[in-house]
C-alpha positions as a Markdown table, in Angstrom:
| # | Residue | x | y | z |
|---|---|---|---|---|
| 1 | Met | 162.6 | -22.3 | 86.8 |
| 2 | Pro | 164.3 | -18.9 | 87.1 |
| 3 | Thr | 162.7 | -16.4 | 89.5 |
| 4 | Pro | 160.9 | -13.6 | 87.7 |
| 5 | Gln | 162.8 | -10.4 | 88.1 |
| 6 | Gln | 161.1 | -7.3 | 89.5 |
| 7 | Pro | 161.2 | -4.3 | 87.2 |
| 8 | Pro | 163.8 | -1.7 | 88.3 |
| 9 | Arg | 162.5 | 1.0 | 90.6 |
| 10 | Arg | 162.3 | 4.5 | 89.2 |
| 11 | Thr | 164.7 | 6.9 | 90.8 |
| 12 | Gly | 162.8 | 9.9 | 89.7 |
| 13 | Ala | 163.8 | 13.0 | 87.8 |
| 14 | Arg | 165.7 | 15.8 | 89.4 |
| 15 | Arg | 163.8 | 18.6 | 87.6 |
| 16 | Val | 160.2 | 18.9 | 86.6 |
| 17 | Ala | 161.0 | 19.2 | 83.0 |
| 18 | Glu | 162.9 | 15.9 | 83.1 |
| 19 | Val | 160.0 | 13.7 | 84.1 |
| 20 | Pro | 159.4 | 11.4 | 81.2 |
| 21 | Pro | 156.1 | 12.1 | 79.4 |
| 22 | Asp | 154.9 | 8.5 | 79.7 |
| 23 | Val | 155.5 | 8.5 | 83.5 |
| 24 | Leu | 153.8 | 11.9 | 83.9 |
| 25 | Ala | 150.8 | 10.6 | 82.0 |
| 26 | Arg | 150.5 | 7.5 | 84.2 |
| 27 | Leu | 150.8 | 9.7 | 87.3 |
| 28 | Asn | 148.1 | 12.0 | 86.1 |
| 29 | Arg | 145.8 | 9.0 | 85.5 |
| 30 | Gly | 146.5 | 7.7 | 89.0 |
| 31 | Glu | 148.0 | 4.5 | 87.8 |
| 32 | Ile | 151.3 | 4.7 | 89.7 |
| 33 | Glu | 152.9 | 6.3 | 92.7 |
| 34 | Thr | 155.3 | 9.2 | 92.7 |
| 35 | Val | 158.9 | 8.4 | 93.7 |
| 36 | Asn | 160.0 | 11.9 | 94.7 |
| 37 | Leu | 158.7 | 15.4 | 95.2 |
| 38 | Thr | 159.8 | 16.5 | 91.7 |
| 39 | Glu | 157.3 | 14.0 | 90.2 |
| 40 | Met | 154.5 | 15.3 | 92.4 |
| 41 | Leu | 155.3 | 19.0 | 91.5 |
| 42 | Ala | 155.2 | 18.0 | 87.8 |
| 43 | Met | 151.7 | 16.5 | 88.0 |
| 44 | Asp | 148.5 | 18.3 | 87.0 |
| 45 | Leu | 146.3 | 17.5 | 89.9 |
| 46 | Arg | 143.3 | 18.6 | 87.9 |
| 47 | Leu | 143.9 | 15.7 | 85.5 |
| 48 | Leu | 144.2 | 13.3 | 88.4 |
| 49 | Met | 141.0 | 14.6 | 90.0 |
| 50 | His | 139.3 | 14.1 | 86.7 |
| 51 | Ala | 140.5 | 10.5 | 86.5 |
| 52 | Val | 139.3 | 9.9 | 90.1 |
| 53 | Asp | 136.0 | 11.8 | 90.0 |
| 54 | Ala | 135.1 | 13.8 | 86.9 |
| 55 | Pro | 132.2 | 15.9 | 88.4 |
| 56 | Thr | 134.3 | 16.9 | 91.4 |
| 57 | Ala | 137.1 | 17.9 | 89.0 |
| 58 | Arg | 134.9 | 20.4 | 87.3 |
| 59 | Ala | 133.9 | 22.0 | 90.5 |
| 60 | Val | 137.4 | 22.5 | 91.9 |
| 61 | Arg | 139.4 | 23.0 | 88.7 |
| 62 | Glu | 140.7 | 26.5 | 89.6 |
| 63 | Ser | 141.4 | 25.5 | 93.2 |
| 64 | Leu | 143.8 | 22.8 | 92.0 |
| 65 | Ala | 145.8 | 25.1 | 89.7 |
| 66 | Pro | 149.5 | 25.0 | 90.2 |
| 67 | Gly | 149.6 | 28.6 | 91.4 |
| 68 | Ile | 148.7 | 27.7 | 95.0 |
| 69 | Gly | 150.8 | 25.8 | 97.5 |
| 70 | Ile | 150.8 | 22.0 | 97.3 |
| 71 | Thr | 149.4 | 21.5 | 100.8 |
| 72 | Gln | 146.5 | 23.8 | 100.0 |
| 73 | Arg | 145.8 | 21.9 | 96.8 |
| 74 | Met | 145.9 | 18.6 | 98.7 |
| 75 | Arg | 143.5 | 19.9 | 101.3 |
| 76 | Val | 141.1 | 21.4 | 98.6 |
| 77 | Ala | 141.0 | 18.1 | 96.7 |
| 78 | Gly | 140.3 | 16.0 | 99.8 |
| 79 | Glu | 137.6 | 18.3 | 101.1 |
| 80 | Ala | 136.0 | 18.6 | 97.6 |
| 81 | Leu | 135.8 | 14.8 | 97.3 |
| 82 | Leu | 134.3 | 14.5 | 100.7 |
| 83 | Gly | 131.7 | 17.2 | 100.0 |
| 84 | Ala | 130.7 | 15.7 | 96.7 |
| 85 | Arg | 130.5 | 12.0 | 97.7 |
| 86 | Gly | 130.3 | 12.0 | 101.5 |
| 87 | Glu | 132.4 | 9.9 | 103.9 |
| 88 | Gly | 131.9 | 6.8 | 101.8 |
| 89 | Ile | 134.5 | 8.2 | 99.4 |
| 90 | Ile | 137.1 | 7.6 | 102.1 |
| 91 | Arg | 136.8 | 3.8 | 101.7 |
| 92 | Asp | 137.3 | 4.2 | 97.9 |
| 93 | Leu | 140.3 | 6.5 | 98.2 |
| 94 | Ala | 142.2 | 4.6 | 100.9 |
| 95 | Gly | 143.3 | 1.8 | 98.7 |
| 96 | His | 143.9 | 3.8 | 95.5 |
| 97 | Pro | 147.1 | 3.0 | 93.5 |
| 98 | Ser | 148.1 | 6.7 | 93.6 |
| 99 | Asp | 149.9 | 8.0 | 96.7 |
| 100 | Ile | 148.5 | 11.4 | 95.9 |
| 101 | Val | 144.9 | 10.1 | 96.0 |
| 102 | Arg | 145.6 | 8.4 | 99.3 |
| 103 | Gly | 146.9 | 11.8 | 100.5 |
| 104 | Trp | 143.6 | 13.3 | 99.4 |
| 105 | Cys | 142.0 | 10.6 | 101.5 |
| 106 | Ala | 143.9 | 11.8 | 104.6 |
| 107 | Tyr | 142.5 | 15.3 | 104.1 |
| 108 | Ala | 139.0 | 13.9 | 103.6 |
| 109 | Ile | 139.3 | 12.1 | 106.9 |
| 110 | Ala | 140.6 | 15.2 | 108.7 |
| 111 | Ala | 137.6 | 17.2 | 107.3 |
| 112 | Gly | 135.0 | 14.6 | 108.1 |
| 113 | Thr | 132.3 | 14.7 | 110.7 |
| 114 | Arg | 133.5 | 11.7 | 112.8 |
| 115 | Thr | 132.8 | 12.2 | 116.5 |
| 116 | Gly | 135.8 | 13.5 | 118.3 |
| 117 | Leu | 139.5 | 13.2 | 117.8 |
| 118 | Arg | 139.6 | 9.6 | 118.8 |
| 119 | Gly | 137.5 | 8.6 | 115.8 |
| 120 | Val | 139.5 | 10.7 | 113.4 |
| 121 | Leu | 142.8 | 9.2 | 114.6 |
| 122 | Ala | 141.4 | 5.7 | 114.3 |
| 123 | Ala | 140.4 | 6.4 | 110.7 |
| 124 | Met | 143.8 | 7.9 | 109.9 |
| 125 | Lys | 145.8 | 5.1 | 111.4 |
| 126 | Pro | 146.1 | 3.0 | 108.2 |
| 127 | Leu | 147.4 | 5.9 | 106.3 |
| 128 | Ala | 149.8 | 6.8 | 109.1 |
| 129 | Asp | 151.2 | 3.3 | 108.5 |
| 130 | Asp | 151.1 | 3.4 | 104.7 |
| 131 | Pro | 154.0 | 1.8 | 102.9 |
| 132 | Asn | 154.5 | 5.1 | 101.0 |
| 133 | Ser | 156.4 | 7.7 | 103.0 |
| 134 | Gly | 154.6 | 10.6 | 101.2 |
| 135 | Val | 151.2 | 9.3 | 102.3 |
| 136 | Arg | 152.5 | 9.1 | 105.9 |
| 137 | Glu | 153.5 | 12.7 | 105.7 |
| 138 | Trp | 150.1 | 13.8 | 104.3 |
| 139 | Ala | 148.4 | 11.8 | 107.2 |
| 140 | Trp | 149.9 | 13.9 | 109.9 |
| 141 | Leu | 149.9 | 17.1 | 107.9 |
| 142 | Ala | 146.1 | 16.7 | 107.3 |
| 143 | Leu | 145.4 | 16.1 | 110.9 |
| 144 | Arg | 147.8 | 18.7 | 112.3 |
| 145 | Pro | 145.3 | 21.6 | 112.7 |
| 146 | Arg | 142.9 | 19.3 | 114.7 |
| 147 | Ile | 145.8 | 18.0 | 116.8 |
| 148 | Ala | 146.9 | 21.6 | 117.5 |
| 149 | Ala | 143.4 | 22.7 | 118.5 |
| 150 | Glu | 143.0 | 19.8 | 120.9 |
| 151 | Ile | 146.6 | 19.2 | 121.9 |
| 152 | Asp | 146.1 | 17.8 | 125.4 |
| 153 | Thr | 143.5 | 15.4 | 124.2 |
| 154 | Ala | 145.8 | 14.4 | 121.3 |
| 155 | Ile | 148.7 | 13.8 | 123.6 |
| 156 | Gly | 146.6 | 11.5 | 125.7 |
| 157 | Leu | 145.3 | 9.5 | 122.7 |
| 158 | Leu | 148.6 | 9.3 | 121.0 |
| 159 | Gly | 150.3 | 7.8 | 124.0 |
| 160 | Ala | 149.3 | 4.3 | 122.9 |
| 161 | Trp | 150.8 | 4.9 | 119.5 |
| 162 | Thr | 154.3 | 5.4 | 121.0 |
| 163 | Val | 154.4 | 1.7 | 122.0 |
| 164 | His | 152.9 | 0.3 | 118.7 |
| 165 | Asp | 154.9 | -2.4 | 116.9 |
| 166 | Ser | 155.1 | -0.2 | 113.7 |
| 167 | Ala | 157.8 | 2.4 | 113.6 |
| 168 | Asn | 155.5 | 4.4 | 111.3 |
| 169 | Ile | 152.8 | 4.7 | 114.0 |
| 170 | Arg | 155.3 | 5.6 | 116.7 |
| 171 | Arg | 156.8 | 8.2 | 114.5 |
| 172 | Phe | 153.4 | 9.7 | 113.7 |
| 173 | Ala | 152.9 | 10.4 | 117.5 |
| 174 | Ser | 156.1 | 12.4 | 117.5 |
| 175 | Glu | 156.0 | 14.1 | 114.1 |
| 176 | Ala | 152.3 | 15.2 | 114.4 |
| 177 | Thr | 153.0 | 17.0 | 117.6 |
| 178 | Arg | 156.3 | 18.8 | 116.9 |
| 179 | Pro | 156.1 | 22.3 | 118.3 |
| 180 | Arg | 157.1 | 23.8 | 114.9 |
| 181 | Gly | 157.3 | 21.2 | 112.2 |
| 182 | Val | 157.7 | 21.6 | 108.5 |
| 183 | Trp | 155.0 | 22.8 | 106.0 |
| 184 | Cys | 152.5 | 23.2 | 108.9 |
| 185 | Cys | 151.2 | 25.4 | 111.6 |
| 186 | His | 153.1 | 25.8 | 114.8 |
| 187 | Ile | 151.7 | 24.5 | 118.1 |
| 188 | Asp | 152.2 | 27.6 | 120.3 |
| 189 | Thr | 151.3 | 25.7 | 123.5 |
| 190 | Leu | 154.2 | 23.3 | 123.0 |
| 191 | Lys | 156.6 | 26.0 | 121.9 |
| 192 | Ala | 156.0 | 27.6 | 125.3 |
| 193 | Glu | 155.4 | 24.4 | 127.4 |
| 194 | Pro | 157.0 | 21.5 | 125.7 |
| 195 | Gln | 156.9 | 19.5 | 128.9 |
| 196 | Arg | 153.2 | 18.9 | 128.3 |
| 197 | Ala | 154.2 | 16.4 | 125.6 |
| 198 | Leu | 157.0 | 14.7 | 127.5 |
| 199 | Ser | 154.7 | 11.6 | 128.0 |
| 200 | Leu | 154.9 | 11.0 | 124.2 |
| 201 | Leu | 158.7 | 11.5 | 124.0 |
| 202 | Glu | 159.8 | 9.3 | 127.0 |
| 203 | Pro | 158.8 | 6.0 | 125.5 |
| 204 | Leu | 160.7 | 6.9 | 122.3 |
| 205 | Arg | 164.0 | 8.1 | 123.8 |
| 206 | Ala | 165.8 | 4.8 | 122.9 |
| 207 | Asp | 163.6 | 3.8 | 119.9 |
| 208 | Ala | 165.3 | 1.2 | 117.7 |
| 209 | Ser | 164.2 | 2.9 | 114.5 |
| 210 | Lys | 166.2 | 5.8 | 113.0 |
| 211 | Tyr | 163.0 | 7.0 | 111.4 |
| 212 | Val | 161.6 | 7.5 | 114.9 |
| 213 | Gln | 164.9 | 8.8 | 116.3 |
| 214 | Asp | 165.1 | 11.5 | 113.7 |
| 215 | Ser | 161.6 | 12.7 | 114.5 |
| 216 | Val | 162.2 | 12.8 | 118.3 |
| 217 | Gly | 165.4 | 14.6 | 117.8 |
| 218 | Asn | 163.7 | 17.1 | 115.5 |
| 219 | Trp | 160.9 | 17.5 | 118.1 |
| 220 | Leu | 163.3 | 18.5 | 120.7 |
| 221 | Asn | 165.2 | 20.7 | 118.3 |
| 222 | Asp | 162.0 | 22.5 | 117.6 |
| 223 | Ala | 161.4 | 23.0 | 121.4 |
| 224 | Gly | 165.0 | 24.2 | 121.8 |
| 225 | Lys | 164.3 | 27.3 | 119.7 |
| 226 | Ser | 162.1 | 28.6 | 122.5 |
| 227 | Arg | 163.0 | 26.5 | 125.5 |
| 228 | Pro | 166.7 | 25.6 | 125.1 |
| 229 | Glu | 167.2 | 25.0 | 128.9 |
| 230 | Trp | 164.4 | 22.5 | 129.0 |
| 231 | Val | 165.9 | 20.5 | 126.1 |
| 232 | Gln | 169.3 | 20.5 | 127.8 |
| 233 | Thr | 167.7 | 19.2 | 131.0 |
| 234 | Val | 165.7 | 16.5 | 129.2 |
| 235 | Cys | 168.7 | 15.3 | 127.2 |
| 236 | Gly | 171.0 | 15.3 | 130.2 |
| 237 | Arg | 168.6 | 13.2 | 132.1 |
| 238 | Trp | 168.0 | 10.8 | 129.2 |
| 239 | Leu | 171.8 | 10.3 | 128.8 |
| 240 | Arg | 172.2 | 9.5 | 132.4 |
| 241 | Glu | 169.3 | 7.1 | 132.6 |
| 242 | Ser | 169.6 | 5.6 | 129.1 |
| 243 | Asp | 173.2 | 5.9 | 127.8 |
| 244 | Leu | 172.5 | 3.9 | 124.6 |
| 245 | Pro | 173.5 | 4.7 | 121.0 |
| 246 | Gln | 169.9 | 5.4 | 120.1 |
| 247 | Thr | 169.5 | 7.9 | 122.9 |
| 248 | Arg | 172.8 | 9.5 | 122.1 |
| 249 | Arg | 171.8 | 9.9 | 118.5 |
| 250 | Ile | 168.5 | 11.5 | 119.4 |
| 251 | Cys | 170.2 | 13.9 | 121.8 |
| 252 | Thr | 172.9 | 14.9 | 119.3 |
| 253 | Arg | 170.2 | 15.8 | 116.8 |
| 254 | Ala | 168.1 | 17.5 | 119.5 |
| 255 | Arg | 170.9 | 19.8 | 120.5 |
| 256 | Arg | 172.5 | 20.5 | 117.1 |
| 257 | Asn | 171.4 | 24.2 | 117.2 |
| 258 | Leu | 171.8 | 24.9 | 120.9 |
């Protein structure tokens, strides 16, 4: 018998106005995942919230309006669901078909009352390893303020993540602690003293995954904007001790603006 063919993967529209109405309707009902940022920006998160939890949708309707930034809307949604339903909602959201809803789950976890950063990281770990790259981004973005507030504790806890079998988990350890990062608050401590996180970077200096390599290179590039001499020193030592293609790629990316 012939093998059943998988339906072709959507490539996603380039402009919001070009998202097909049927696709947008399914996204707003939480039936499918987005395939690019354009689809996410086209969505009405109020409709998605209504599909997930109608009472909560009424309470946060204005807060989810498109006029505010997308990361703020994600945070508001996650916190609203947590406030309305308690931490039990996290279990329901974590396996939802919609990547946006799983992103709300990340914000609900970050806003939860779990004891200490260790418990929050443990709860976030499945989302940090989610098959959808967007969910993985929401996972570290949601937790970034807590990581920044407890940076030394976070560095100690994330050390074990740098040797995990999953490249997604290893990448989280680097991306979540970048001194500057994208769409997130800066970590002033690491802008001034990037050496405090060197224990996270060392195990990743020859990582086999380009996904991780890019993150480590970007981490060092962030640090180079305030501590260029430190980045030069670290890269010089790494290349002497580990003259491998992976390390060379990381160091090229790290020093691209120096």
